[in-house]
C-alpha positions in Angstrom: -10.8 -21.9 -7.6 -11.8 -18.8 -5.6 -10.0 -15.7 -6.8 -10.2 -12.2 -5.5 -9.1 -9.2 -7.7 -7.4 -6.7 -5.5 -6.7 -3.6 -7.5 -5.6 -5.7 -10.5 -3.8 -8.5 -8.7 -5.6 -11.8 -8.4 -5.3 -13.6 -5.1 -6.2 -17.2 -4.6 -7.9 -18.1 -1.3 -9.9 -21.0 0.3 -12.8 -20.7 2.8 -14.1 -23.7 4.8 -16.4 -24.1 7.8 -18.6 -21.8 9.8 -18.2 -19.8 13.0 -15.5 -17.6 14.3 -13.0 -16.7 11.5 -9.3 -17.6 11.5 -7.0 -16.3 8.8 -3.7 -18.1 8.2 -0.5 -16.4 6.8 2.3 -18.4 5.2 6.1 -17.6 5.0 8.0 -16.9 1.8 8.1 -19.7 -0.9 5.5 -21.8 0.9 1.8 -21.3 0.1 -1.6 -21.7 1.7 -1.3 -25.5 1.3 1.1 -25.4 4.3 -2.1 -25.0 6.4 -3.8 -28.0 4.8 -4.3 -29.7 8.2 -5.6 -26.6 9.8 -8.1 -26.0 6.9 -9.4 -29.5 7.2 -9.5 -30.0 11.0 -10.2 -26.5 12.4 -13.0 -25.9 9.8 -15.1 -28.4 11.7 -15.5 -25.8 14.5 -14.5 -22.5 12.9 -14.5 -20.7 9.5 -11.0 -21.0 8.2 -9.4 -18.9 5.5 -6.1 -19.6 3.8 -4.7 -17.6 0.9 -1.6 -17.4 -1.3 0.4 -14.2 -0.8 1.0 -12.2 -4.0 3.5 -13.9 -6.3 3.1 -17.2 -4.4 1.3 -20.4 -5.5 -1.8 -19.6 -7.4 -1.8 -15.9 -6.7 -0.8 -13.5 -9.4 2.6 -11.7 -9.7 2.5 -8.4 -7.9 3.7 -5.2 -9.7 3.7 -3.6 -6.2 6.5 -4.6 -3.9 5.5 -7.3 -1.5 5.6 -5.8 2.0 3.9 -6.6 5.3 1.6 -3.5 5.0 0.5 -4.6 1.5 -0.2 -8.1 2.8 -2.3 -6.7 5.6 -4.3 -4.6 3.2 -4.9 -7.7 1.1 -6.2 -9.6 4.1 -8.6 -6.7 4.8 -9.8 -6.7 1.2 -10.4 -10.4 1.6 -12.4 -9.9 4.8 -14.5 -7.2 3.1 -15.1 -9.5 0.1 -16.5 -12.1 2.5 -18.5 -9.5 4.5 -16.5 -10.3 7.7 -15.6 -7.5 10.1 -13.1 -9.2 12.5 -11.0 -12.4 12.6 -8.3 -14.1 14.5 -5.1 -13.7 12.5 -2.6 -16.6 12.6 0.9 -16.6 11.0 3.6 -19.2 10.8 7.3 -18.2 11.0 7.7 -14.8 9.2 3.9 -15.0 8.8 3.9 -14.4 12.5 5.5 -11.0 12.0 2.6 -10.1 9.7 0.2 -11.0 12.5 2.0 -8.4 14.6 1.9 -5.8 11.8 -1.8 -6.4 11.4 -2.6 -6.1 15.1 -0.6 -2.9 15.4 -2.3 -1.1 12.5 -5.7 -2.8 12.1 -6.7 -3.8 15.6 -10.3 -2.8 14.8 -10.4 -5.7 12.3 -9.0 -8.3 14.7 -10.3 -10.5 17.5 -6.7 -11.6 18.4 -3.6 -13.2 17.1 -1.8 -16.5 16.9 2.0 -16.5 16.3 3.6 -19.9 15.4 7.3 -19.8 15.7 7.3 -16.1 14.8 9.3 -13.0 15.6 9.0 -9.2 16.0 12.5 -8.7 14.5 15.3 -10.7 13.0 18.3 -10.3 15.3 20.2 -13.6 15.3 23.0 -14.6 13.0 21.4 -18.0 12.2 18.0 -16.6 11.1 19.6 -13.6 9.3 21.7 -16.1 7.3 18.7 -18.2 6.3 16.6 -15.3 5.2 19.5 -13.7 3.3 20.2 -17.0 1.5 16.5 -17.3 0.6 16.5 -13.8 -0.9 19.7 -14.5 -2.8 18.5 -17.8 -4.3 15.1 -16.2 -5.2 16.9 -13.3 -7.0 19.0 -15.8 -8.9 15.8 -17.6 -10.1 16.4 -20.7 -7.9 12.8 -21.0 -6.9 12.7 -24.8 -7.7 15.6 -25.4 -5.3 14.0 -23.3 -2.6 10.7 -25.0 -3.1 12.2 -28.4 -2.8 14.3 -27.6 0.3 11.6 -25.8 2.2 8.8 -28.2 1.3 11.0 -31.2 2.3 11.7 -29.5 5.6 8.0 -29.0 6.3 6.7 -32.3 5.1 5.8 -35.3 7.2 4.5 -37.5 4.4 5.5 -38.1 0.8 2.1 -37.0 -0.6 2.2 -33.8 1.4 5.8 -33.0 0.2 4.7 -33.5 -3.5 1.9 -31.0 -3.1 3.9 -28.5 -1.1 6.7 -28.6 -3.6 4.3 -28.4 -6.6 2.6 -25.3 -5.2 5.8 -23.6 -4.0 7.4 -23.9 -7.5 4.7 -21.7 -8.9 6.0 -18.7 -7.0 7.5 -15.6 -8.7 11.2 -15.1 -8.0 10.9 -11.3 -7.6 7.9 -11.3 -5.2 9.5 -14.1 -3.2 12.7 -12.1 -2.9 10.8 -9.0 -1.8 9.0 -11.0 0.9 12.3 -12.4 2.2 14.0 -9.0 2.2 11.2 -7.2 4.0 11.2 -9.9 6.6 14.9 -9.4 7.2 14.6 -5.7 8.1 11.2 -5.7 9.8 11.2 -4.6 13.5 8.2 -3.8 15.6 9.6 -4.8 19.0 9.4 -1.3 20.5 5.7 -1.2 19.5 4.6 -4.5 21.0 3.2 -2.9 24.1 0.6 -1.1 22.0 -1.1 -4.4 21.0 -4.0 -4.7 23.4 -5.5 -8.0 22.1 -5.1 -11.6 23.2 -2.2 -13.4 21.4 -1.3 -17.1 21.5 2.4 -17.7 21.1 3.3 -21.3 20.0 6.9 -22.6 19.8 8.6 -25.9 19.5 10.8 -26.9 22.5 13.3 -28.4 20.0 13.4 -25.1 18.1 16.1 -23.5 20.3 17.2 -20.9 17.9 13.8 -19.3 18.3 13.7 -19.2 22.1 15.0 -15.6 22.2 12.2 -14.5 19.9 9.6 -16.2 22.1 11.0 -14.4 25.1 10.8 -11.0 23.5 7.1 -11.4 22.6 6.2 -12.9 25.9 7.8 -10.1 27.8 6.5 -7.2 25.8 3.0 -8.2 24.6 0.5 -7.1 27.2 -1.9 -10.0 26.7 -0.3 -13.2 25.7 -0.1 -16.9 26.4 3.2 -18.7 25.6 3.3 -22.4 24.9 6.4 -24.5 24.3 5.8 -28.1 23.3 7.7 -31.1 21.9 8.2 -30.0 18.3 10.6 -28.4 16.0 9.9 -25.3 13.9 7.7 -26.8 11.3 4.6 -27.0 13.6 1.6 -26.6 11.2 2.5 -29.7 9.3 4.6 -31.8 11.7 2.7 -31.2 14.9 -0.7 -30.3 13.4 -2.9 -32.2 15.9 -1.3 -30.5 18.9 -1.3 -27.1 17.2 -5.0 -27.4 16.2 -6.0 -28.3 19.7 -4.1 -25.2 21.1 -5.7 -22.9 18.5 -9.2 -24.4 19.2 -8.9 -23.9 22.9 -7.5 -20.3 22.5 -10.2 -19.2 20.1 -13.0 -20.7 22.2 -11.9 -19.1 25.5 
């Protein structure tokens, strides 16, 4: 099991393949296993890195509060450890917000970004409610309930569900709550015009509650390509083949 010690906190990561590097970032509760299909398929053409955010999955509990800037620093430590200067940064759901944070503050370490069902701010009642509920349940120690519900929502096969759930249950309630709460208040919308790197925006046409977030990013990011296709929100697992093809074409071109 590859483990990187970042200032006393052990982070679990996986590396597979050769070529242009793509780093994947998961949302709260879920772990790097959510990108199982990307790790297996995209590694045939690229070098793919997945990792568990502090206090999630196999990564150690973080005494430091889990924030987007801290996660960005952890990614850069990981790149340094692997002697890699630049990478494409890809995030799913709230992980997409971390992509934006990374590109805003560490553009010299990036080739571009991929945002899957992501947002620059949380400004809708529906999403605010879901993130607030996640933070509340995590604070109450209901990680097994969160793990079951979120893993079930993201699975397309029984075997995948069992592994997603197993890994998600390992998360630390305090770090999970911190990740949820930071996501709730993060807002980089006014800074999006400063990101001068190519970004692929991928959204499910059945994920209507995220249309407004897609429109914001498409309007304000200087260099972006927006794709809607026949899927719901859980794209990395439930629409993996289509997503992997989009990422492959984007990275190659």
